[in-house]
C-alpha positions in Angstrom: -41.4 23.7 -14.3 -41.7 21.6 -17.5 -39.5 19.0 -18.9 -38.4 20.7 -22.4 -39.0 17.7 -25.2 -38.8 17.6 -28.6 -41.5 16.7 -31.1 -39.8 13.9 -32.1 -39.7 12.3 -28.3 -43.6 13.4 -27.9 -44.3 11.4 -30.9 -42.5 8.4 -29.2 -43.8 8.6 -25.9 -47.5 8.2 -27.7 -46.4 5.2 -29.4 -45.0 3.9 -26.5 -48.3 4.7 -24.3 -50.4 3.1 -26.6 -48.3 -0.1 -26.5 -48.9 0.0 -23.0 -52.5 0.4 -23.1 -53.0 -2.2 -25.7 -50.9 -4.7 -23.7 -53.0 -3.8 -20.7 -56.2 -4.5 -22.2 -55.3 -7.9 -23.9 -54.5 -9.0 -20.0 -57.5 -7.2 -18.6 -56.1 -4.2 -16.5 -58.2 -1.7 -15.8 -58.0 2.2 -16.7 -56.4 3.3 -13.2 -54.1 0.2 -13.5 -53.3 1.2 -17.2 -52.3 5.1 -16.0 -50.1 3.5 -13.6 -48.5 1.6 -16.1 -48.0 4.2 -18.6 -46.8 6.6 -16.0 -44.3 3.9 -15.2 -43.2 3.3 -18.7 -42.9 6.7 -20.3 -40.7 8.5 -17.1 -41.6 12.0 -19.0 -45.1 11.6 -19.7 -47.2 13.8 -16.3 -50.5 12.5 -15.3 -53.4 14.2 -17.0 -51.8 13.0 -20.7 -51.5 9.9 -19.2 -55.3 9.3 -17.7 -56.2 10.7 -21.1 -54.4 8.0 -23.2 -55.6 5.3 -20.7 -58.5 5.6 -21.5 -58.1 5.9 -25.5 -59.7 9.3 -25.8 -58.6 12.1 -28.1 -58.0 15.6 -27.1 -61.1 16.2 -28.7 -63.4 13.7 -26.9 -62.0 14.5 -23.5 -62.9 18.5 -24.0 -66.7 17.2 -25.4 -66.7 15.3 -21.9 -65.7 17.5 -19.7 -68.3 20.5 -21.6 -71.0 17.7 -20.9 -70.3 17.6 -17.1 -70.5 21.3 -17.1 -73.7 21.4 -19.2 -75.1 18.6 -16.7 -74.8 20.9 -13.6 -75.7 24.2 -15.4 -72.9 25.7 -15.3 -70.8 27.6 -18.2 -68.4 25.6 -20.2 -64.9 27.1 -20.1 -63.2 28.1 -23.1 -60.9 25.5 -23.3 -59.4 24.3 -26.7 -57.5 21.4 -27.5 -54.0 23.4 -27.6 -55.1 24.7 -24.3 -54.9 21.1 -23.3 -52.2 20.3 -24.9 -50.6 22.6 -22.5 -52.1 21.6 -19.5 -50.9 18.2 -20.1 -47.1 19.1 -21.1 -47.4 21.2 -18.0 -46.9 24.4 -19.4 -49.8 26.1 -18.3 -52.0 25.5 -15.2 -55.6 25.7 -15.2 -57.2 29.6 -15.0 -60.2 30.4 -12.7 -62.7 29.6 -15.5 -61.5 25.5 -15.4 -63.3 24.1 -12.4 -61.6 21.5 -10.4 -63.7 18.8 -12.0 -63.1 16.2 -15.1 -64.2 12.8 -16.5 -60.9 11.2 -16.2 -59.6 10.3 -12.9 -62.8 10.0 -11.2 -63.8 13.3 -13.1 -61.2 15.4 -10.7 -59.4 17.4 -13.1 -57.1 18.6 -10.4 -55.9 15.3 -10.4 -54.0 15.8 -13.4 -54.0 19.0 -14.6 -50.8 21.1 -13.5 -49.5 18.2 -11.7 -45.8 18.0 -12.2 -44.0 14.7 -11.9 -42.9 14.8 -8.8 -46.4 15.9 -7.4 -47.8 12.7 -9.1 -48.7 9.8 -7.0 -46.1 7.1 -6.6 -46.1 4.1 -8.7 -47.6 1.1 -7.0 -46.8 -1.5 -9.1 -43.4 -2.7 -11.3 -43.5 -1.2 -14.9 -44.6 -3.0 -18.2 -42.1 -5.6 -19.5 -41.1 -9.3 -19.8 -40.1 -9.3 -16.2 -42.7 -6.8 -15.0 -46.2 -7.2 -13.5 -48.0 -7.2 -17.0 -45.2 -9.3 -18.2 -45.6 -11.6 -15.7 -49.1 -12.2 -16.0 -49.5 -12.3 -19.2 -46.8 -15.0 -19.4 -49.1 -17.0 -16.7 -51.6 -17.1 -19.0 -49.6 -18.5 -21.8 -48.2 -21.1 -19.6 -51.9 -22.5 -18.5 -52.5 -25.7 -20.6 -55.2 -27.2 -22.0 -56.3 -29.1 -18.9 -55.9 -26.0 -16.8 -58.4 -24.3 -19.6 -60.9 -27.4 -19.0 -60.9 -26.9 -15.1 -61.6 -22.7 -15.4 -64.5 -23.9 -17.7 -65.8 -26.0 -15.3 -65.2 -24.2 -11.8 -66.6 -21.3 -13.5 -70.0 -22.4 -13.2 -71.1 -22.2 -17.0 -74.0 -23.6 -18.2 -71.7 -25.7 -20.9 -71.3 -29.4 -19.3 -67.8 -30.2 -19.6 -68.2 -33.6 -21.1 -70.0 -31.9 -23.9 -67.0 -30.3 -25.0 -64.8 -33.8 -24.2 -67.4 -35.6 -26.5 -66.7 -32.9 -29.3 -63.3 -33.0 -29.0 -63.4 -36.9 -29.5 -65.8 -36.7 -32.5 -63.6 -34.2 -34.1 -60.4 -36.9 -33.5 -62.7 -40.5 -34.3 -65.8 -39.2 -35.9 -69.1 -40.5 -34.5 -71.1 -43.6 -36.7 -73.6 -41.9 -38.8 -77.4 -42.9 -37.9 -79.3 -43.9 -40.8 -78.5 -42.4 -44.5 -79.7 -38.8 -45.2 -80.3 -36.7 -48.1 -79.3 -33.0 -48.4 -82.5 -31.5 -47.5 -82.8 -33.4 -44.1 -78.6 -32.1 -43.6 -80.1 -29.0 -44.4 -82.9 -28.9 -41.8 -80.6 -30.2 -39.1 -78.6 -27.3 -39.9 -81.3 -24.8 -39.7 -82.0 -26.0 -36.1 -78.5 -26.2 -35.0 -78.1 -22.1 -36.3 -81.3 -21.6 -34.5 -79.8 -22.7 -31.1 -76.9 -20.5 -31.9 -78.9 -17.5 -32.4 -81.0 -18.0 -29.1 -77.2 -19.1 -27.6 -78.8 -22.5 -26.7 -74.8 -23.4 -26.5 -75.4 -26.7 -24.4 -77.9 -28.2 -26.4 -76.1 -27.1 -29.6 -72.9 -28.5 -28.4 -74.7 -31.8 -27.5 -76.5 -32.2 -31.2 -72.8 -30.9 -32.9 -71.3 -34.6 -33.2 -74.2 -36.1 -34.8 -74.5 -33.0 -37.3 -71.0 -33.3 -38.4 -71.0 -37.1 -38.8 -74.6 -37.3 -40.5 -73.4 -34.3 -42.9 -69.8 -35.8 -43.6 -71.7 -39.2 -44.8 -74.3 -37.5 -46.8 -71.6 -35.4 -48.7 -69.6 -38.6 -49.7 -72.3 -40.4 -50.4 -74.0 -37.7 -52.6 -71.0 -36.4 -54.0 -72.1 -33.4 -55.0 -71.3 -29.1 -54.4 -74.6 -28.8 -52.1 -73.9 -31.6 -50.0 -70.0 -30.5 -49.8 -71.4 -26.9 -48.9 -73.5 -28.1 -46.1 -70.8 -30.1 -44.5 -68.7 -26.8 -44.7 -71.2 -24.7 -43.3 -71.7 -27.2 -40.3 -67.8 -26.9 -39.8 -68.5 -23.2 -39.9 -71.1 -23.1 -37.1 -69.2 -25.4 -34.9 -65.8 -23.0 -35.2 -68.5 -20.4 -34.3 -69.7 -22.1 -31.4 -66.3 -23.7 -29.9 -64.7 -19.9 -29.9 -68.0 -18.8 -28.6 -67.4 -21.0 -25.2 -63.7 -20.5 -25.4 -62.4 -23.8 -26.6 -59.9 -22.2 -29.4 -58.2 -25.5 -29.8 -60.8 -27.3 -31.2 -62.2 -24.4 -32.9 -58.8 -24.1 -35.4 -59.7 -28.0 -36.1 -63.4 -27.2 -37.3 -62.2 -24.1 -39.2 -59.8 -25.7 -41.3 -62.1 -28.9 -42.2 -64.9 -26.1 -43.0 -62.3 -24.5 -45.4 -61.2 -27.7 -47.0 -65.1 -28.5 -47.6 -65.4 -25.1 -49.2 -63.1 -25.5 -51.3 -64.6 -29.1 -52.4 -67.9 -27.5 -53.0 -66.3 -24.6 -55.1 -69.3 -22.2 -54.3 -67.8 -18.7 -53.5 -70.6 -18.5 -50.7 -69.6 -21.3 -49.3 -65.8 -20.1 -49.5 -66.9 -16.9 -47.9 -68.7 -18.8 -45.4 -66.0 -20.8 -44.0 -63.2 -18.2 -44.7 -64.9 -15.6 -42.2 -64.0 -18.6 -39.0 -60.8 -19.4 -40.6 -59.7 -15.5 -40.3 -61.1 -15.5 -37.1 -58.9 -18.3 -36.1 -56.0 -17.3 -37.4 -56.4 -13.7 -36.2 -56.4 -14.9 -32.4 -52.9 -16.7 -33.2 -51.6 -13.6 -34.0 -51.5 -14.4 -37.9 -52.9 -11.2 -39.0 -51.4 -11.4 -42.7 -52.6 -14.8 -43.1 -55.8 -14.1 -41.5 -56.3 -11.2 -43.9 -54.8 -12.8 -47.0 -57.7 -15.6 -46.7 -61.0 -13.4 -45.9 -59.7 -10.9 -48.8 -59.5 -13.7 -51.2 -62.8 -15.0 -50.4 -64.2 -11.6 -50.9 -62.8 -10.9 -54.2 -64.0 -14.2 -55.3 -67.9 -13.4 -54.5 -67.3 -9.9 -56.0 -66.4 -11.6 -59.2 -69.4 -13.5 -59.1 -71.6 -10.6 -59.4 -73.2 -10.3 -55.6 -76.4 -10.7 -57.2 -78.0 -12.6 -54.4 -78.8 -12.0 -50.6 -76.2 -14.7 -49.7 -73.6 -13.4 -51.6 -74.1 -9.5 -50.7 -74.1 -10.6 -47.0 -71.5 -12.9 -46.7 -69.3 -9.9 -48.8 -69.9 -7.5 -46.6 -69.1 -9.7 -43.6 -65.6 -10.7 -44.6 -65.0 -7.0 -45.5 -66.1 -6.1 -41.6 -63.8 -9.4 -40.8 -60.8 -8.0 -42.9 -60.8 -4.3 -40.9 -61.3 -6.3 -37.3 -57.9 -8.1 -38.4 -56.1 -5.0 -39.5 -57.4 -3.3 -36.4 -55.8 -6.0 -33.8 -53.0 -6.1 -36.1 -52.3 -2.1 -35.0 -53.0 -1.1 -38.8 -55.4 1.9 -37.8 -55.5 3.0 -41.7 -56.2 0.1 -43.3 -58.8 -1.0 -40.7 -60.5 2.4 -41.2 -60.1 1.7 -45.0 -61.5 -1.8 -45.1 -64.8 -0.8 -42.7 -65.5 2.3 -44.6 -65.6 -0.4 -48.1 -67.8 -2.7 -46.0 -70.2 0.7 -45.4 -70.2 1.7 -48.8 -71.2 -2.0 -49.7 -73.6 -2.1 -47.0 -75.3 1.1 -48.5 -75.4 -0.4 -52.0 -76.2 -3.7 -51.7 -78.9 -3.1 -48.8 -81.7 -3.6 -50.9 -80.7 -7.5 -51.1 -79.7 -7.7 -47.6 -81.8 -5.1 -45.6 -80.5 -2.2 -44.8 -81.9 -2.5 -41.0 -79.8 -5.7 -41.4 -76.5 -4.8 -42.9 -75.6 -1.2 -41.8 -76.0 -1.8 -37.6 -73.9 -5.1 -38.1 -71.1 -3.2 -40.1 -71.7 0.2 -37.6 -71.0 -2.4 -34.9 -68.1 -3.7 -36.4 -66.5 -0.1 -36.7 -67.2 0.2 -32.8 -65.2 -3.0 -32.2 -62.5 -1.6 -34.4 -61.8 1.4 -32.2 -61.7 -0.9 -29.4 -59.3 -3.3 -30.5 -57.0 0.1 -31.4 -57.5 0.8 -27.8 -60.0 3.7 -27.9 -63.0 2.4 -26.4 -64.2 6.2 -26.0 -64.6 6.3 -29.8 -66.0 2.5 -29.6 -69.1 3.9 -27.5 -69.5 7.3 -29.4 -69.8 5.2 -33.1 -72.6 2.9 -31.6 -74.4 5.5 -29.8 -77.3 5.4 -32.5 -77.3 1.4 -32.1 -80.8 0.0 -31.1 -81.1 -3.6 -29.9 -84.5 -3.8 -32.9 -81.9 -3.5 -35.4 -80.5 -6.9 -35.0 -82.8 -9.7 -36.2 -81.7 -12.5 -33.5 -81.6 -13.0 -29.7 -77.7 -13.7 -30.3 -77.0 -10.3 -32.2 -79.0 -8.1 -29.6 -77.1 -9.7 -26.9 -73.7 -9.3 -28.6 -74.6 -5.5 -28.8 -74.7 -5.1 -25.1 -71.8 -7.5 -24.0 -69.7 -5.3 -26.5 -70.8 -2.0 -24.5 -70.2 -4.0 -21.4 -66.6 -4.3 -22.3 -66.2 -0.6 -23.9 -67.6 0.9 -20.2 -65.4 -1.8 -18.5 -62.5 -0.6 -20.2 -63.1 2.8 -19.3 -63.4 1.9 -15.4 -67.3 2.2 -15.5 -68.6 -0.3 -13.2 -72.5 0.8 -12.7 -72.6 1.2 -16.6 -70.7 -2.4 -17.2 -73.4 -3.7 -15.0 -76.4 -2.4 -16.9 -75.0 -3.3 -20.5 -74.2 -7.0 -19.0 -78.0 -7.1 -17.2 -79.6 -5.9 -20.7 -77.4 -8.7 -22.2 -78.8 -11.4 -20.0 -82.5 -10.3 -20.7 -81.8 -10.5 -24.2 -80.1 -14.3 -23.9 -78.6 -15.2 -20.6 -76.0 -17.6 -22.7 -74.1 -14.6 -23.9 -73.4 -13.5 -20.3 -73.0 -16.7 -18.6 -71.5 -19.1 -21.2 -68.7 -16.6 -23.0 -65.9 -16.6 -21.2 -64.9 -13.0 -21.6 -68.1 -11.7 -20.7 -68.5 -14.2 -17.4 -64.9 -13.1 -16.4 -66.4 -9.3 -16.7 -69.2 -10.3 -14.6 -67.6 -12.1 -11.9 -65.0 -9.4 -11.6 -68.0 -7.0 -11.0 -69.2 -9.4 -8.0 -65.9 -9.7 -6.5 -65.0 -5.7 -6.7 -68.0 -4.0 -6.7 -70.4 -5.4 -4.9 -72.1 -3.1 -3.7 -72.5 -0.8 -7.1 -76.1 -0.8 -8.6 -77.4 -3.7 -11.0 -74.0 -6.0 -9.8 -76.2 -8.5 -7.4 -79.1 -8.4 -9.6 -76.3 -9.7 -12.8 -74.5 -12.0 -10.0 -77.8 -13.5 -9.3 -78.9 -13.6 -12.6 -75.7 -15.4 -14.0 -75.7 -17.9 -11.0 -79.0 -18.8 -11.7 -80.3 -17.5 -8.0 -83.2 -15.1 -8.7 -84.3 -15.6 -5.4 
């Protein structure tokens, strides 16, 4: 018999489920375990609704996916409405003869959730979420790992970035390297462009090897020339260093470079330089959980650019990136309304300024951000739906194309689909291997696939590509 639950209690249950799903997402927990945690943490919820919420799907998305399965099997689609699904989830009705026992929720088994009472549900195998529970302990262990532990993991994971390069850059940030012969701004510009090309191809080892020298030369030039252009080049060099260090998981060093980049950008005084530096600084503040400060830094820089007139490609593209970054920050702060408002503003700016930035570059960039916003909000299904029109040829660099595929892989992984995850990572590796091999998040998914799903199509090929063993 279904339990009578008030509307206020239902809303509270859904909020609690969303919190659990987001905690599971941050701790790297898959969909089945997320469902288990929801059932453990929300005692009155029935399994069908828990599965849907574990995936992050709306009822409409669930019905669309279910209808697709019936069409694939050349069967008539049952006339199930969102209201009917709601009643099925709450246990007030059971599936009729028109609803076949199949679904996309728990291993495509509609009957495993629909009409199942709490007493009939599988026993929860893990302790509930909480400070002393399974996920609480797991996340606490992650927080307790110190810098030396993180360095050990980087080396043990077999990443192609040698540990001594990371340590050398850390040392250079503490005690800057001695500059070589004096260089002018034009030479620093050429060095910075070469470093950006390395970033765009994810040649991270070579980029990190040259970073101490680039920073030392750029700082020496800025101090000698003492011009806005010189300080702007130094700020841009530190912004690139921040993006690179963040990509390889060197967060503590990235915080240092982000702050220095903003310091030198303000000395330059150019709104574009400030905007270029504000984005990575906001990113690092967001990763520290300081969402309000991150949003303030990024939107203040966007306002300065808007006042400058948005007349050049650099102004327009930087402005759009800042709006995207602020929307993404709001999504991680769980402010859905603000996140969607800001990404909508970025889309309008991309449409308006496309003549400057190139519409095939601006709009796909913003659309991928919108997808990532839904992922951050715990809705990987909508993230995939939003990204359905994106193609790798829409992005100008191998790094951007690889990022498209690694993002798709993260969303498939969150939905508990190992085969699609493996294929997405393989596509990323074919674009630029470093996006899978050298980024800790992507590498962890690839390693988990090899351990947990070795017989799934594409997993062995992915493991060989990541390890360098193509035999």
